[in-house]
Backbone atoms as SQL, in Angstrom:
CREATE TABLE atoms (id INTEGER PRIMARY KEY, chain TEXT, resi INTEGER, resn TEXT, atom TEXT, x REAL, y REAL, z REAL);
INSERT INTO atoms VALUES
  (1, 'A', 1, 'MET', 'N', 14.861, -0.189, -36.938),
  (2, 'A', 1, 'MET', 'CA', 14.637, -1.494, -36.310),
  (3, 'A', 1, 'MET', 'C', 13.285, -1.270, -35.635),
  (4, 'A', 2, 'ALA', 'N', 12.262, -1.924, -35.770),
  (5, 'A', 2, 'ALA', 'CA', 11.135, -1.990, -35.157),
  (6, 'A', 2, 'ALA', 'C', 11.096, -2.302, -33.651),
  (7, 'A', 3, 'ALA', 'N', 10.318, -1.930, -32.624),
  (8, 'A', 3, 'ALA', 'CA', 10.089, -2.184, -31.422),
  (9, 'A', 3, 'ALA', 'C', 9.346, -3.305, -31.238),
  (10, 'A', 4, 'GLN', 'N', 10.083, -4.181, -30.215),
  (11, 'A', 4, 'GLN', 'CA', 9.513, -5.593, -30.232),
  (12, 'A', 4, 'GLN', 'C', 8.536, -5.666, -29.065),
  (13, 'A', 5, 'ILE', 'N', 7.421, -4.834, -29.398),
  (14, 'A', 5, 'ILE', 'CA', 6.217, -4.910, -28.217),
  (15, 'A', 5, 'ILE', 'C', 5.023, -5.420, -29.077),
  (16, 'A', 6, 'PRO', 'N', 4.141, -5.768, -28.534),
  (17, 'A', 6, 'PRO', 'CA', 2.875, -6.027, -28.945),
  (18, 'A', 6, 'PRO', 'C', 1.983, -4.794, -29.424),
  (19, 'A', 7, 'ALA', 'N', 1.270, -4.904, -30.501),
  (20, 'A', 7, 'ALA', 'CA', 0.559, -3.779, -30.971),
  (21, 'A', 7, 'ALA', 'C', -0.906, -3.307, -29.797),
  (22, 'A', 8, 'ARG', 'N', -1.329, -4.532, -29.368),
  (23, 'A', 8, 'ARG', 'CA', -2.489, -4.351, -28.181),
  (24, 'A', 8, 'ARG', 'C', -2.418, -5.571, -27.511),
  (25, 'A', 9, 'VAL', 'N', -2.665, -5.405, -26.127),
  (26, 'A', 9, 'VAL', 'CA', -2.919, -6.490, -25.291),
  (27, 'A', 9, 'VAL', 'C', -4.163, -6.642, -24.675),
  (28, 'A', 10, 'LYS', 'N', -4.709, -7.523, -24.287),
  (29, 'A', 10, 'LYS', 'CA', -6.159, -7.702, -23.598),
  (30, 'A', 10, 'LYS', 'C', -6.127, -6.867, -22.001),
  (31, 'A', 11, 'PHE', 'N', -5.242, -7.224, -21.476),
  (32, 'A', 11, 'PHE', 'CA', -5.332, -6.589, -20.203),
  (33, 'A', 11, 'PHE', 'C', -3.840, -5.981, -19.870),
  (34, 'A', 12, 'ARG', 'N', -3.902, -4.614, -19.565),
  (35, 'A', 12, 'ARG', 'CA', -2.724, -3.939, -19.491),
  (36, 'A', 12, 'ARG', 'C', -2.291, -4.024, -18.008),
  (37, 'A', 13, 'LYS', 'N', -0.675, -4.132, -17.647),
  (38, 'A', 13, 'LYS', 'CA', -0.221, -4.394, -16.326),
  (39, 'A', 13, 'LYS', 'C', -0.581, -2.980, -15.737),
  (40, 'A', 14, 'MET', 'N', -0.950, -3.130, -14.427),
  (41, 'A', 14, 'MET', 'CA', -0.989, -1.971, -13.699),
  (42, 'A', 14, 'MET', 'C', 0.253, -1.040, -13.021),
  (43, 'A', 15, 'HIS', 'N', 0.569, 0.146, -13.531),
  (44, 'A', 15, 'HIS', 'CA', 1.879, 0.663, -13.034),
  (45, 'A', 15, 'HIS', 'C', 1.605, 1.158, -11.626),
  (46, 'A', 16, 'ARG', 'N', 2.580, 0.933, -10.880),
  (47, 'A', 16, 'ARG', 'CA', 2.522, 1.421, -9.332),
  (48, 'A', 16, 'ARG', 'C', 2.651, 3.119, -9.118),
  (49, 'A', 17, 'GLY', 'N', 3.426, 3.709, -10.031),
  (50, 'A', 17, 'GLY', 'CA', 3.604, 4.911, -9.749),
  (51, 'A', 17, 'GLY', 'C', 4.300, 5.237, -8.572),
  (52, 'A', 18, 'SER', 'N', 4.494, 6.374, -8.162),
  (53, 'A', 18, 'SER', 'CA', 5.231, 6.705, -7.068),
  (54, 'A', 18, 'SER', 'C', 4.552, 6.975, -5.619),
  (55, 'A', 19, 'ARG', 'N', 5.245, 6.965, -4.542),
  (56, 'A', 19, 'ARG', 'CA', 4.596, 7.342, -3.362),
  (57, 'A', 19, 'ARG', 'C', 5.102, 8.556, -3.018),
  (58, 'A', 20, 'ALA', 'N', 4.587, 9.685, -3.070),
  (59, 'A', 20, 'ALA', 'CA', 5.027, 11.052, -2.792),
  (60, 'A', 20, 'ALA', 'C', 4.381, 11.810, -1.619),
  (61, 'A', 21, 'GLY', 'N', 4.988, 12.560, -0.835),
  (62, 'A', 21, 'GLY', 'CA', 4.490, 13.339, 0.162),
  (63, 'A', 21, 'GLY', 'C', 3.955, 12.636, 1.339),
  (64, 'A', 22, 'VAL', 'N', 3.434, 13.529, 2.262),
  (65, 'A', 22, 'VAL', 'CA', 2.969, 12.926, 3.550),
  (66, 'A', 22, 'VAL', 'C', 1.463, 12.924, 3.557),
  (67, 'A', 23, 'ALA', 'N', 0.827, 12.047, 3.998),
  (68, 'A', 23, 'ALA', 'CA', -0.660, 11.837, 4.048),
  (69, 'A', 23, 'ALA', 'C', -1.190, 13.158, 4.970),
  (70, 'A', 24, 'TRP', 'N', -2.091, 14.081, 4.504),
  (71, 'A', 24, 'TRP', 'CA', -2.764, 14.929, 5.170),
  (72, 'A', 24, 'TRP', 'C', -4.185, 14.791, 5.184),
  (73, 'A', 25, 'LYS', 'N', -4.744, 13.790, 4.634),
  (74, 'A', 25, 'LYS', 'CA', -6.182, 13.642, 4.683),
  (75, 'A', 25, 'LYS', 'C', -6.283, 11.935, 4.811),
  (76, 'A', 26, 'GLY', 'N', -7.255, 11.724, 5.608),
  (77, 'A', 26, 'GLY', 'CA', -7.484, 10.356, 5.830),
  (78, 'A', 26, 'GLY', 'C', -6.568, 9.613, 6.667),
  (79, 'A', 27, 'CYS', 'N', -6.001, 10.500, 7.678),
  (80, 'A', 27, 'CYS', 'CA', -5.030, 10.035, 8.411),
  (81, 'A', 27, 'CYS', 'C', -5.575, 10.068, 10.283),
  (82, 'A', 28, 'ASN', 'N', -6.974, 9.980, 10.341),
  (83, 'A', 28, 'ASN', 'CA', -7.409, 10.009, 11.607),
  (84, 'A', 28, 'ASN', 'C', -7.916, 8.602, 11.805),
  (85, 'A', 29, 'ILE', 'N', -7.759, 8.301, 13.186),
  (86, 'A', 29, 'ILE', 'CA', -8.367, 6.574, 13.313),
  (87, 'A', 29, 'ILE', 'C', -10.164, 6.776, 13.220),
  (88, 'A', 30, 'SER', 'N', -10.458, 5.786, 12.445),
  (89, 'A', 30, 'SER', 'CA', -11.886, 5.751, 12.597),
  (90, 'A', 30, 'SER', 'C', -12.501, 4.613, 13.441),
  (91, 'A', 31, 'PHE', 'N', -11.837, 3.604, 13.673),
  (92, 'A', 31, 'PHE', 'CA', -12.476, 2.674, 14.492),
  (93, 'A', 31, 'PHE', 'C', -11.223, 2.401, 15.686),
  (94, 'A', 32, 'GLY', 'N', -11.838, 2.131, 16.968),
  (95, 'A', 32, 'GLY', 'CA', -10.928, 1.596, 17.908),
  (96, 'A', 32, 'GLY', 'C', -10.173, 2.802, 18.513),
  (97, 'A', 33, 'GLU', 'N', -8.982, 2.465, 19.140),
  (98, 'A', 33, 'GLU', 'CA', -8.476, 3.465, 19.932),
  (99, 'A', 33, 'GLU', 'C', -6.907, 3.518, 19.704),
  (100, 'A', 34, 'TYR', 'N', -6.454, 2.516, 18.722),
  (101, 'A', 34, 'TYR', 'CA', -4.913, 2.480, 18.325),
  (102, 'A', 34, 'TYR', 'C', -4.900, 2.351, 16.836),
  (103, 'A', 35, 'GLY', 'N', -3.867, 2.824, 16.460),
  (104, 'A', 35, 'GLY', 'CA', -3.673, 3.018, 14.806),
  (105, 'A', 35, 'GLY', 'C', -2.207, 2.359, 14.468),
  (106, 'A', 36, 'LEU', 'N', -1.919, 2.149, 13.219),
  (107, 'A', 36, 'LEU', 'CA', -0.774, 1.767, 12.693),
  (108, 'A', 36, 'LEU', 'C', -0.377, 2.995, 11.621),
  (109, 'A', 37, 'GLN', 'N', 0.868, 3.471, 12.058),
  (110, 'A', 37, 'GLN', 'CA', 1.456, 4.672, 11.217),
  (111, 'A', 37, 'GLN', 'C', 2.641, 4.195, 10.532),
  (112, 'A', 38, 'ALA', 'N', 2.471, 4.526, 9.202),
  (113, 'A', 38, 'ALA', 'CA', 3.813, 4.172, 8.339),
  (114, 'A', 38, 'ALA', 'C', 4.595, 5.336, 8.557),
  (115, 'A', 39, 'LEU', 'N', 5.880, 5.404, 8.608),
  (116, 'A', 39, 'LEU', 'CA', 7.139, 6.039, 8.678),
  (117, 'A', 39, 'LEU', 'C', 7.698, 6.343, 7.319),
  (118, 'A', 40, 'ASP', 'N', 7.601, 5.459, 6.457),
  (119, 'A', 40, 'ASP', 'CA', 8.424, 5.568, 5.272),
  (120, 'A', 40, 'ASP', 'C', 7.451, 5.510, 4.152),
  (121, 'A', 41, 'ARG', 'N', 7.837, 5.890, 3.032),
  (122, 'A', 41, 'ARG', 'CA', 6.798, 5.745, 1.608),
  (123, 'A', 41, 'ARG', 'C', 6.906, 4.212, 1.283),
  (124, 'A', 42, 'ALA', 'N', 5.891, 3.839, 1.017),
  (125, 'A', 42, 'ALA', 'CA', 6.202, 2.191, 0.492),
  (126, 'A', 42, 'ALA', 'C', 4.889, 1.701, 0.402),
  (127, 'A', 43, 'TRP', 'N', 4.724, 0.502, -0.552),
  (128, 'A', 43, 'TRP', 'CA', 3.685, -0.256, -0.704),
  (129, 'A', 43, 'TRP', 'C', 3.709, -1.175, 0.493),
  (130, 'A', 44, 'ILE', 'N', 2.411, -1.282, 1.061),
  (131, 'A', 44, 'ILE', 'CA', 2.392, -2.315, 2.047),
  (132, 'A', 44, 'ILE', 'C', 1.232, -3.529, 1.698),
  (133, 'A', 45, 'THR', 'N', 1.754, -4.589, 1.962),
  (134, 'A', 45, 'THR', 'CA', 0.739, -5.695, 1.474),
  (135, 'A', 45, 'THR', 'C', -0.340, -5.754, 2.334),
  (136, 'A', 46, 'THR', 'N', -1.604, -6.754, 2.159),
  (137, 'A', 46, 'THR', 'CA', -2.209, -7.182, 3.132),
  (138, 'A', 46, 'THR', 'C', -1.750, -7.889, 4.301),
  (139, 'A', 47, 'ARG', 'N', -0.803, -8.852, 3.916),
  (140, 'A', 47, 'ARG', 'CA', -0.104, -9.825, 4.934),
  (141, 'A', 47, 'ARG', 'C', 0.555, -9.106, 5.787),
  (142, 'A', 48, 'GLN', 'N', 1.228, -7.903, 5.438),
  (143, 'A', 48, 'GLN', 'CA', 2.197, -7.204, 6.500),
  (144, 'A', 48, 'GLN', 'C', 1.189, -6.417, 7.271),
  (145, 'A', 49, 'ILE', 'N', 0.101, -5.898, 6.982),
  (146, 'A', 49, 'ILE', 'CA', -0.961, -5.133, 7.811),
  (147, 'A', 49, 'ILE', 'C', -1.605, -6.365, 8.519),
  (148, 'A', 50, 'GLU', 'N', -2.001, -7.472, 8.209),
  (149, 'A', 50, 'GLU', 'CA', -2.589, -8.591, 9.035),
  (150, 'A', 50, 'GLU', 'C', -1.686, -9.052, 10.159),
  (151, 'A', 51, 'ALA', 'N', -0.297, -9.006, 9.959),
  (152, 'A', 51, 'ALA', 'CA', 0.872, -9.288, 10.828),
  (153, 'A', 51, 'ALA', 'C', 0.976, -8.472, 11.960),
  (154, 'A', 52, 'CYS', 'N', 0.866, -7.012, 11.577),
  (155, 'A', 52, 'CYS', 'CA', 0.775, -5.902, 12.471),
  (156, 'A', 52, 'CYS', 'C', -0.461, -6.203, 13.378),
  (157, 'A', 53, 'ARG', 'N', -1.600, -6.459, 12.922),
  (158, 'A', 53, 'ARG', 'CA', -2.964, -6.396, 13.568),
  (159, 'A', 53, 'ARG', 'C', -2.703, -7.531, 14.558),
  (160, 'A', 54, 'GLN', 'N', -2.280, -8.616, 14.206),
  (161, 'A', 54, 'GLN', 'CA', -2.006, -9.869, 15.206),
  (162, 'A', 54, 'GLN', 'C', -1.181, -9.511, 16.241),
  (163, 'A', 55, 'THR', 'N', -0.044, -8.830, 15.822),
  (164, 'A', 55, 'THR', 'CA', 0.903, -8.469, 16.903),
  (165, 'A', 55, 'THR', 'C', 0.454, -7.556, 18.040),
  (166, 'A', 56, 'ILE', 'N', -0.214, -6.553, 17.456),
  (167, 'A', 56, 'ILE', 'CA', -0.824, -5.473, 18.383),
  (168, 'A', 56, 'ILE', 'C', -1.767, -6.326, 19.423),
  (169, 'A', 57, 'THR', 'N', -2.696, -7.137, 18.437),
  (170, 'A', 57, 'THR', 'CA', -3.707, -7.939, 19.700),
  (171, 'A', 57, 'THR', 'C', -3.001, -8.678, 20.553),
  (172, 'A', 58, 'ARG', 'N', -1.985, -9.388, 19.978),
  (173, 'A', 58, 'ARG', 'CA', -1.449, -10.343, 21.291),
  (174, 'A', 58, 'ARG', 'C', -0.648, -9.639, 22.228),
  (175, 'A', 59, 'GLN', 'N', -0.061, -8.425, 21.959),
  (176, 'A', 59, 'GLN', 'CA', 0.617, -7.590, 23.089),
  (177, 'A', 59, 'GLN', 'C', -0.439, -6.972, 24.131),
  (178, 'A', 60, 'MET', 'N', -1.733, -6.733, 23.493),
  (179, 'A', 60, 'MET', 'CA', -2.686, -5.998, 24.580),
  (180, 'A', 60, 'MET', 'C', -3.183, -7.033, 25.673);
């Protein structure tokens, strides 16, 4: 029985891969005095980052 997949596609879907390990590079604050630090490995959307930024700005 042949596999039911197309031979070729115009645009392949991006695979997310895995979020492994702890960041050891690029973890310094570049702008400002405060930063957001992730405690778990996960994908963070731009909406989540923007919501955090607005909350931090509102609390100051």
